[in-house]
C-alpha positions in Angstrom: -53.2 34.1 -135.1 -50.6 36.7 -133.9 -50.4 40.3 -133.5 -48.9 42.2 -136.7 -46.8 44.6 -134.3 -45.1 44.1 -131.0 -47.5 44.8 -128.1 -46.8 47.5 -125.7 -48.2 49.6 -122.8 -49.1 53.2 -123.5 -46.9 54.4 -121.0 -44.4 53.4 -118.3 -47.0 54.5 -115.7 -49.5 52.2 -117.2 -47.2 49.4 -117.3 -46.0 49.9 -113.6 -49.7 49.9 -112.7 -50.4 46.8 -114.6 -47.3 44.9 -113.1 -48.4 46.0 -109.6 -51.8 44.2 -110.2 -50.0 41.3 -111.9 -47.9 40.7 -108.9 -50.8 40.7 -106.5 -52.6 38.3 -108.8 -49.7 35.9 -108.7 -50.1 35.8 -104.9 -53.0 33.2 -105.8 -50.4 30.7 -106.6 -49.0 28.4 -103.8 -45.5 29.1 -102.3 -42.7 28.9 -102.7 -42.5 30.1 -106.2 -39.7 31.5 -108.2 -39.5 33.6 -111.5 -37.1 33.2 -114.4 -36.4 35.3 -117.5 -35.2 33.3 -120.9 -34.0 35.2 -123.7 -35.2 34.2 -127.1 -34.8 35.6 -130.7 -38.1 37.5 -130.2 -37.8 38.8 -126.8 -37.5 38.1 -123.2 -39.9 35.6 -121.8 -41.0 35.6 -118.2 -41.7 32.1 -116.5 -43.0 31.2 -113.1 -41.9 27.8 -111.6 -43.5 25.8 -108.6 -43.2 22.2 -107.4 -40.8 19.4 -106.8 -37.6 19.0 -108.7 -34.6 16.6 -108.4 -34.6 12.9 -108.0 -38.0 11.3 -107.7 -39.7 14.4 -109.5 -42.0 13.7 -112.4 -41.5 15.0 -115.9 -42.1 18.9 -116.0 -45.5 20.2 -116.8 -45.5 23.6 -118.8 -48.5 25.8 -119.0 -49.6 28.3 -121.7 -52.5 30.7 -120.7 -55.2 32.1 -123.0 -55.6 35.4 -124.9 -54.8 38.5 -122.8 -54.2 36.2 -119.9 -51.3 35.5 -117.7 -49.7 32.8 -115.3 -52.2 33.4 -112.5 -55.0 32.1 -114.5 -53.6 28.5 -113.5 -53.8 29.0 -109.9 -56.4 26.2 -109.6 -54.0 23.8 -111.1 -50.7 24.6 -109.7 -50.7 23.0 -106.4 -52.1 19.8 -107.7 -49.7 19.4 -110.6 -46.8 20.6 -108.6 -47.3 17.9 -105.9 -45.1 15.5 -108.1 -44.0 17.4 -111.1 -42.2 20.7 -111.5 -44.5 23.2 -113.1 -43.7 26.2 -115.4 -46.0 28.6 -116.4 -45.0 30.9 -119.3 -46.2 34.5 -120.0 -46.6 34.2 -123.8 -44.7 36.9 -125.7 -47.7 38.8 -127.5 -49.7 39.3 -124.4 -49.6 41.8 -121.5 -47.5 40.4 -118.8 -43.7 40.4 -117.6 -42.5 39.0 -121.1 -41.0 41.7 -123.2 -41.2 41.3 -127.0 -39.1 43.0 -129.5 -39.6 41.0 -132.8 -43.1 40.0 -134.0 -43.5 36.2 -134.2 -45.3 36.5 -137.5 -46.6 32.7 -138.2 -46.7 29.0 -137.1 -43.0 28.5 -137.4 -41.9 31.7 -135.6 -44.1 30.8 -132.6 -42.8 27.3 -132.4 -39.3 28.8 -132.6 -39.7 31.1 -129.5 -41.5 28.6 -127.3 -38.8 26.0 -128.3 -36.1 28.4 -127.2 -37.7 29.0 -124.1 -37.9 25.2 -123.3 -34.2 24.9 -124.3 -33.2 28.0 -122.2 -35.0 26.3 -119.0 -33.0 23.1 -119.9 -36.1 21.0 -120.3 -35.8 18.2 -122.7 -39.3 16.1 -122.3 -42.3 18.3 -121.0 -46.0 17.8 -120.8 -47.2 20.9 -122.5 -50.6 22.1 -121.4 -52.6 25.1 -123.1 -55.9 26.8 -122.8 -57.5 28.6 -125.6 -54.9 30.6 -127.4 -52.3 28.6 -125.2 -54.1 25.6 -126.9 -53.2 26.8 -130.2 -49.6 27.4 -129.3 -49.4 23.9 -127.9 -50.9 22.1 -131.0 -48.6 24.3 -133.0 -45.7 23.0 -131.1 -46.8 19.5 -131.6 -47.0 20.2 -135.4 -43.8 22.3 -136.0 -41.3 21.4 -133.2 -42.3 18.5 -130.9 -38.6 17.5 -130.1 -39.0 18.7 -126.4 -42.4 17.3 -125.9 -43.6 14.2 -124.1 -47.2 14.9 -124.5 -49.7 17.7 -125.0 -53.0 18.7 -123.4 -55.2 21.3 -124.7 -58.3 22.9 -123.0 -60.9 24.2 -125.4 -58.2 25.3 -127.6 -57.9 27.6 -130.7 -57.2 26.0 -134.1 -59.6 23.1 -134.1 -62.3 25.2 -136.2 -62.7 28.8 -137.2 -63.4 31.2 -134.5 -67.2 32.0 -134.8 -68.7 35.4 -134.2 -70.3 34.3 -130.8 -67.0 34.1 -129.3 -66.6 37.9 -129.8 -70.0 38.4 -128.5 -69.1 36.3 -125.4 -66.1 38.4 -124.8 -68.0 41.7 -125.2 -70.8 40.1 -122.8 -68.0 39.3 -120.2 -66.8 42.9 -120.3 -70.0 44.4 -119.8 -70.5 41.8 -117.0 -67.5 43.2 -115.2 -69.4 46.5 -114.9 -72.3 44.9 -112.8 -72.2 45.1 -109.2 -69.8 42.2 -107.8 -72.7 40.4 -106.0 -74.3 40.0 -109.3 -71.2 38.5 -111.1 -71.3 35.0 -110.1 -74.9 34.6 -111.5 -74.1 36.1 -114.6 -71.0 34.0 -115.0 -73.0 31.0 -114.7 -75.6 32.4 -117.3 -72.8 33.5 -119.7 -70.6 30.2 -119.1 -67.8 33.0 -118.2 -65.9 31.9 -115.1 -64.1 35.3 -115.1 -67.1 36.9 -113.6 -66.6 34.8 -110.4 -62.9 34.6 -110.3 -61.0 36.3 -107.6 -60.8 40.1 -108.2 -56.9 39.7 -107.9 -57.1 37.8 -111.3 -59.3 40.2 -113.0 -57.6 43.5 -112.2 -54.7 42.9 -114.6 -57.0 41.8 -117.4 -59.1 45.1 -116.9 -56.0 47.3 -116.8 -54.5 45.6 -120.0 -57.6 46.2 -122.0 -57.3 49.9 -121.2 -53.6 50.4 -121.5 -52.0 47.6 -123.7 -51.8 48.1 -127.5 -52.8 46.5 -129.6 -55.7 45.0 -127.6 -56.8 42.7 -130.3 -55.2 39.8 -132.0 -56.3 38.2 -135.3 -58.2 34.9 -134.8 -56.2 31.8 -134.5 -56.0 30.0 -137.9 -57.6 26.5 -137.8 -55.0 23.8 -138.5 -55.3 21.8 -141.6 -56.3 18.0 -141.5 -52.6 17.3 -142.7 -51.2 19.3 -139.6 -53.5 17.5 -137.0 -52.7 14.1 -138.6 -49.0 14.8 -138.3 -49.1 15.0 -134.4 -47.3 11.9 -133.2 -47.5 12.7 -129.4 -49.9 11.6 -126.8 -52.6 14.0 -126.9 -55.4 15.0 -124.4 -58.5 17.4 -125.5 -60.9 18.8 -123.2 -63.8 20.8 -124.7 -66.3 22.8 -122.7 -70.0 21.7 -123.4 -71.1 25.3 -123.3 -67.9 26.6 -125.1 -68.2 29.9 -127.0 -65.0 29.2 -129.0 -65.7 25.6 -130.4 -68.8 23.6 -131.4 -67.9 20.8 -128.9 -69.3 17.7 -130.7 -68.0 18.9 -134.0 -64.5 19.5 -132.4 -64.7 16.2 -130.6 -65.2 14.4 -134.0 -62.5 16.3 -135.8 -59.8 15.7 -133.3 -60.8 12.1 -132.7 -60.8 11.5 -136.3 -57.5 13.3 -137.2 -55.1 13.2 -134.1 -53.8 9.6 -133.8 -54.5 8.0 -130.4 -56.0 11.4 -128.7 -58.0 11.1 -125.6 -60.8 13.5 -126.1 -63.7 14.5 -124.0 -66.7 17.0 -123.5 -66.6 18.5 -120.0 -70.2 19.1 -118.7 -71.1 22.2 -116.9 -68.2 24.1 -118.3 -67.8 26.7 -120.9 -64.6 28.1 -122.6 -62.7 28.5 -119.3 -63.1 24.9 -118.0 -60.0 25.0 -115.8 -61.4 27.7 -113.8 -65.1 26.2 -114.0 -64.5 22.5 -113.3 -60.8 22.7 -111.7 -60.9 19.4 -109.7 -62.0 17.5 -112.9 -59.4 19.3 -115.1 -56.7 18.6 -112.4 -57.7 14.9 -112.1 -57.9 14.4 -116.0 -54.4 16.2 -116.5 -52.7 14.2 -113.6 -53.9 10.7 -114.9 -53.0 11.7 -118.3 -49.3 12.8 -117.5 -48.9 9.8 -115.4 -49.6 7.4 -118.2 -49.7 9.2 -121.5 -50.8 6.8 -124.6 -47.7 5.6 -126.3 -48.1 6.0 -130.2 -46.3 4.0 -132.7 
């Protein structure tokens, strides 16, 4: 679920090299963009902000990336979401990025605590929290343990719906080997493996590859599945999007479990998409998110 020790780069030189690549990856975002740091009990959390603020703006949308990722992973969504909403993308504490952790967030309550402190530090009272993969686990976890600042949740092929299968690790290893292939072959490999990273802009991939070599520990324990009681306790409007070719979940079983347990959930299997569906089907994902945020289902 979380690392058992605080993640760190092997040297200051390795960190500087990673951050240089990170900054280039963030140029994929539209401009203007501003960066914020929020102090929490677990470390300094780095946040990117884009979009409309002030009178007439919609409620904020907060984005949580997946394992080993960072805020640039949301570049296909930012402009669409930011047209009418302020958008905040968080570098999660226990992943390589510009956040700096000093205390381990050991379990569900601790992870809900640091994220709640970030939302409070940003002065956000009602947000639409959106998470992909491990960020989806964090999003569901927040809805279970600290929903006070949430207007709704949306999760994209999230962790926590079922036990992480062995094929997911094989999928990750296959993607890493795919990165070693000549660049002209990577898009075809990406389609074959349902791994959008292989056809993503090289600027977005460079920080990932550097972190794999220089950020320790590189692995995180698998996200624990939420219990039936936890999922039933979610009393927020919820959207669940699952990739038909997901390596993380069995989409039909995950769809059945979420619709049976989360009250009033909107759940859908996205065709021609794997685990990284926000990169594989960005227009569809943007449309679903915007429609949901505009009129989330009210629960009673």
